[in-house]
N, C-alpha and C positions, 0 to 999 in steps of 0.2 A: 436667589429669592427663596427663603425657607418655606417649606410646605406649610400650608394653612395660615401663614402670616398675611394679614390684610395690609398691604403696603405696595406702593409703586404701580407699575403698568405692565400688563401682559399683552403682547402682540402675537396673535395666532396666524400663522401663514408667513413663510419666509421666501415668498416669491418677490417680484419686483417691488410692489407697494409696501409690503411688510418689511422687507430688508432695508429699503430707503428710509422708512419711518424709524427703524431701529438705529440706523447710522446717524440720522439727524438728532435723535434723542441723545445718543452717546456723545455727540459733538457739542450740542447746545445745552443739554440738560443732564450732565453727568451725575448730578445729585439725586436724580429720580431713580429708584430701584427699577430695573428693567429685566424682562424675560421674553425672549423671542422663541416661539415654538414652531417647528417645521416638521411635517410628516416625512418628507424625503430625507436622504442622507447628505444632501448639499443644498445650499441656498441658491435661488434663482432658477431652479429647474433646468430645462435644456433649451431655454429660450434665448434669442438674441433680440435686442431692441434697437431701433433706429430713430433718429430725429433729424429734422431740418433746422438749420440755424434760425434762431428767433422763437422757437416753440417754448423755450424756458426763459424766464426772466433772468436778466444778467445777475441780479442780486442773489439768485438761487443756484447759479451754475457751480458754485463751490462743491455742492453735494455730489455732482456726477463727473466733474472734470477729470478726476483721477481714475474713473471707471471706464472712460472711453478707450476702446481698443483699436478703432480705425476711424480715420477722418479723411474727407475728400473735399476739394473746393467747389464741387458742383455735381450735377447728375444729368443723365439723358432721359428723354421720353421719346417714344417712337410709335407712330401710327401709320396706317397705309399711305396717307397723303401728307404726313407731317412728321418731321424729325427735328428735335430741338435739344440744345444743351443749355441748361439753366445754371447760372452761376450763383447758386444758393448752397452754402455749406451743408454737408451731410455727414452724420457721424453714426457709429454703431457701438453698442455695449454688449459684451458677451456675458453669458451666465457664469463662466469661469472667473471672470474678473470681479463680478459682484460677489460671488461666493468667497473669494479670497479676501475681499475688503471687509466683509462681515466678520470672518474669522479673525482677521488682524485687529479689528476695531473693538469688538466685544470681548469681554473676559469669558472664559469657559463656563462660569456660573451664570452668565447672562443669556445663554441659549441652550436649547435642547433639540437635537436633530433626531430623526427617526421616531418622532413622537406624534401620534395622531390624537386630535381632540375629538372626543365624543360629543361634547356640547360646549358652547361658548355663551356665557351669560355676562351681564353688564359688569360684574366684579369678580368673576371666577371662571375657571376652565375645568371641565370634567374630563378625565382621561378614561380610556376603555376599561381599565382595571378598577375603576372606582376612585382613583386618586383625585383629589380636588386641590387645585392651586388657586389661592385667593389673592386679590390685590385691590387697590383703590378702584382700578378700572381695567377693562379688557377691550381689545379691538380685534375684530374679525377681518382678516385680510387674506382669506384662503382662496381667493380666485372666484371665478364665475359661479353663481348659485342659480336659483330658480328665476328665470327671466320671463315667466309666463304672464306677469303683470304688465309687460311692455310689448309694444309692437316693434319688431326689429327686422332688419335685414342682416346679412352675415358677410363678413370678410373671412374667407377660409382659404387655407394654403397648406402646401407641403413644400418643404425646402430640402434639397440635397446639397451637401458640401463636398466638392470634388477636389482632389489633388491631381493635376495633369502633368504629364511627362514633359510638356513643352509650354512656354509662355502662352497664355490665352489672349493677350493683347487687348484686354478690356481695361482701360485706364481709370474710369470712374463708374460709379454705380449707374445702372439702368433702372430707374425707379419704376417705369412702366414700359414694357414692350407689348403693345396691343396689336401687333401685326399678326398674332396668332389667331386661329379660328375662334369665333365667338360662339360658345356652346351654351352652357347652362345659364350664364349671366354675363356680366362684364368680365372678360377673361384676359389675363395678361401674365407675362413673365416678369420677374423682378430679380436683378442680378447684382451681387456685391462682389467686387474683386478684393479678396482678402490678402493676396500676395500675387506675384507675377504668375504663379502656377496654380493658385487656389481660388476657386469660385464657389460662392453660395448661390444656387439657382433655385428660384421659388416659382411654383405654379400657383397662381392666385385667382380667386373668383370673388366678385361682389354679387351675391345672389339672394333669393328669397328663402331658400332652405339651408338648414345648418348641417345636414349630413355631409360627411367627408369620407370619400372612398380613396384611401391612401394608395391602394394598388393601382387604380386608374390614373391618379395624378402622378404616381411614380413612373408609369410608362410614358406619360406625356413629357415629363422632364427628360427622360432618356431620348425621346424622339426630338426634343428641342436641342439637346446637346449634339445629336447627330446632325441636325439641320444646320447648326452654327459651325460645324466642322471641327469641334473640339474632340480630340482623340486621346485614348489612353488614360481616361479619367478613372481614378480610384475613389469610390465613395467613402468618405471619412465619417460623416454623421448625417442624421436625418432629424428634421424638426417639423412638427405639424401644429396647426392652430386653427381655432374657430373664434373669431372676434365679433362682438356685436356692433351693428350700425344702427344708430338711433333714427326712428321714423316718426313716432308720435308718443303720446301718453304722458302720464304724470309720474315722475320719479318718486314722489312721496308715497304713492300707492305701492310702488316697488319696495320701499323701505318698510311700510306697514305690513307687507306680506310676510315678513319674518316674525316668528313667535316672540323672540326676546328683543328687548330694547337695547341692542348692542351697537356700538359705533362700528362702521364698516368703511374700509378703504379699498382702493383698486376696483377691479371689475365687480366685486361683490357689493360695492357701494354705489355703482353707477358712475364711477370716475373714469371716463375714457373719451377720446376724441370722437365726436359724434359721426364723422364721415369716414374715418379710417379704422376705428376700433382700438387704436394703439393707446396705451395708458401711461407712457413714460412721463410726459409733461405733467399730467395730473398727479402722478405718483410723487414727483419732486415737489410740486406745490403743496400737496396735503401733508407731506412729511415735514416740511418747514412750518406749516400751520400747526401741526400737532406739537412740535417742540416749543412753540410759542404759547401754549395754553397755560393759563394760571391754575387750572383745576383739572386733575386727571381722574376724577370720579367717573364711573361708567355712564351714569345718566347724563352728566354734563357733556361728556364727549359725544354721546349719541345725539343729543339735541343740537350741538354745535355743527357736527358734520352732516346731519340731515338738512339743516338750514343751509349749509354751504352748497351741497349738491343741488338743492332746490333752486338757489340763486344761479348756479352754474347752468342748469338746464334751461332756466328762463332766458338767460343771456344768450344761449346757443339755439334758440328756437328757430332761427333762420336756417341753420344747418339741417334740422329735421325736415323742414319744408323742402329744402333743396334735395335732400336724400329721397324724399317721397316722390318728387317729380322724376327722379332718375329711375326709381323702381316702377313707376307708372308707364314709362316709355317702353316701346317694344325692345326686345333684347338687342336687335341689330342697331337700334338707334342709340343705345346707351353709350357705346364706344364713341359715337359722333359727338355726344354731349361732353364727354370727358376730353375728347380731342379739342373741342372749342374752348374748354376751360384752360387747357395748356397752351393756347394761343394768346392768352391774356398776359399782361405785363408781369414780370417776375415779382415785383413788390406786392402785388395783389395776391399772387400765389403764396408768397411767404406769409402774408397776413391770414390767409385762409387756414394754413396749417397751424398757425399760432392762435387761432380763434380770436383774432382782433380785427375783424372786418369793419370797414367804415360803411356809412349809409350809401355812398357812391359805389363801393365794392358790391354791396348787396344788389343794387340796381343793375349793375353790369352782369352779375351772375344770374340774376333772374331773366336776363335777356338772351342767354346762350341756349336755352332750351328751344329747339325748333328753328334756331337761326341757321343760316347757311354759312359754312366756314369758307374763309378765303383760302385760295390755293397758293400756299407758299411754304418754304422750309425754314 
């Protein structure tokens, strides 16, 4: 995209949402001039993303099928009085796979790495040195911004990826191991078996405060590894994150809090699962929606995606109410509520992750707060 030429589309932010949007545009709208700008030296950052089967519409799976690095036919959940194996497919996408896909799909003139945006406006991007890149429209997908207009809880985590000298014998992911001590909030371990000898072990919290002490969580992961009897592990990589959990408020006020009328995707636009904070399913959906737009002028894109996120938050109002009831419960009771959730039938659990709850599902979920769990495995 020649400098100062007003043509095509600029996507600022080459994380998950921005990269998927660029891939969708390259595949479905190759005639539209495109430029993807990322501050770091690779796309996708250092994140890994997971999804439960059914979260993404079958018609949109083409966008991520080639990106999936690991898949399993199910996963485990574990609580002090309840262990269960759910036969719901589970997959993971690595940042490395996403980075490779963007580099392979886009031409070198369609992206700029190591480039920070000083300002993003509806039809231009200003770089720190004063360079201005203009287009018909610009999209801001740089990740989380100022969430002060929203009332949120937080899903925060630290993950260590280990290579062990011997097989760890974990055959499928452990989505939640809540047998650990309940400390700041709902506390659990999350485990992904990446090979017979490699594990990604995550220490996670659902809590009111967003502060993340990686040193403390790192020690807890080491203690968990020791407790599970895994020996000789060599730390290969570390990943940390703080994701928003929706509780209440108007997402339109969140959009109006930005000075410029710029279209936003990903966390920056409020596109995330309200109860987990994960953004993969919404990133796929908005990428396909973007590629289907008839008009790529910045003002049109802003209005379209603000209306879309408004409808999405209205549709997901039940989740915010459910989340709020979880945060209102005493810390020790929160684990019991989540345990009762995982005693429900697998199809309901799948619909919960896919944000496709029926009226009957909502009634059943409303009844688990304060109910007594049946004792069975």
